[in-house]
C-alpha positions in Angstrom: 4.7 -34.6 8.7 1.4 -36.2 10.0 -2.2 -35.6 9.6 -2.7 -34.4 13.4 -0.4 -31.5 12.6 -1.3 -31.2 8.8 -4.7 -29.8 9.8 -3.9 -27.5 13.0 -4.0 -24.2 11.3 -0.9 -22.7 14.6 0.9 -25.6 13.6 4.9 -23.6 12.7 3.2 -20.5 14.5 5.4 -19.7 17.2 3.3 -17.4 20.2 6.1 -15.0 19.9 4.4 -14.3 15.9 0.8 -14.6 17.4 1.2 -12.2 19.8 3.0 -9.5 17.8 0.4 -9.7 15.0 -2.5 -9.6 17.7 -1.2 -6.6 19.1 -0.3 -5.1 15.1 -3.8 -5.5 14.8 -5.9 -5.3 18.1 -3.1 -2.6 20.1 -2.3 -3.3 23.9 -5.9 -1.9 24.9 -7.9 -4.0 22.5 -6.4 -7.0 23.8 -7.0 -6.2 26.9 -10.5 -5.8 26.7 -10.9 -8.7 24.6 -8.7 -11.2 27.1 -8.8 -9.9 30.5 -5.2 -11.1 31.6 -3.0 -8.1 33.8 -0.2 -8.3 31.1 -1.8 -6.9 28.4 -3.8 -4.0 30.5 -0.9 -3.1 33.3 2.6 -2.2 31.4 2.1 -4.1 28.7 5.2 -5.4 26.6 5.6 -8.5 24.6 8.9 -10.1 26.6 6.9 -10.0 29.7 3.2 -11.3 27.7 5.1 -14.6 26.6 6.5 -14.9 29.9 3.5 -15.4 31.9 1.3 -16.7 28.4 4.0 -19.6 28.5 3.2 -20.7 32.2 -0.7 -19.8 32.0 -1.9 -22.2 29.6 -6.0 -20.7 29.8 -4.8 -17.7 28.8 -2.4 -19.2 26.0 -5.3 -21.3 24.8 -7.2 -17.9 24.9 -4.6 -15.5 22.3 -4.3 -19.1 20.4 -8.4 -18.9 19.9 -8.6 -14.2 19.6 -5.9 -15.4 16.8 -7.5 -18.1 14.9 -10.3 -16.4 15.0 -8.1 -13.0 13.1 -7.0 -15.7 10.5 -10.9 -17.1 9.9 -11.4 -16.0 6.0 -14.1 -13.5 6.3 -17.7 -13.7 4.3 -17.6 -10.5 1.9 -21.1 -8.6 0.4 -19.1 -8.3 -3.2 -21.5 -9.2 -6.3 -20.3 -13.0 -7.3 -18.5 -13.2 -10.9 -21.1 -13.6 -13.6 -19.9 -17.1 -14.6 -21.1 -17.9 -10.5 -24.3 -16.8 -11.3 -27.6 -18.2 -12.3 -28.5 -18.2 -15.5 -31.1 -15.8 -16.7 -34.7 -17.9 -16.2 -33.7 -20.1 -13.9 -35.7 -18.9 -10.5 -33.2 -15.5 -10.3 -36.9 -13.5 -10.8 -39.3 -13.6 -8.0 -42.8 -11.7 -8.2 -42.9 -8.8 -5.9 -45.0 -9.0 -2.9 -47.9 -7.6 -2.2 -47.4 -6.5 1.5 -50.9 -4.1 1.9 -54.0 -4.8 -0.1 -56.5 -2.1 -0.7 -60.1 -3.1 0.2 -62.8 -0.9 -2.4 -66.8 -0.7 -0.4 -68.9 -1.6 -2.5 -70.5 -0.3 -5.3 -74.6 0.2 -5.5 -74.4 -0.6 -9.4 -77.5 -2.4 -9.9 
């Protein structure tokens, strides 16, 4: 396998497999709203969409880009495991920020 193909995330994935997975995830309406082509919005089917995408490079590029976006790992907001947290006392805690300071009028005690 060449280096070019080993770095290609689409290597070994057929257009039919991409389209089937995108259809399962977004549905035809979702695909039609993301990629403006008639094969997704007017009487859509896998077979007719494959025929169109195979002869239309710009549309196939959009389908491939959407597939890659779907497959991109998502970052979660889950808390890190305790082994990845900073040790106590190493910049983890900060002093609270004062947002408003109240001015008191001077007193005439003297």
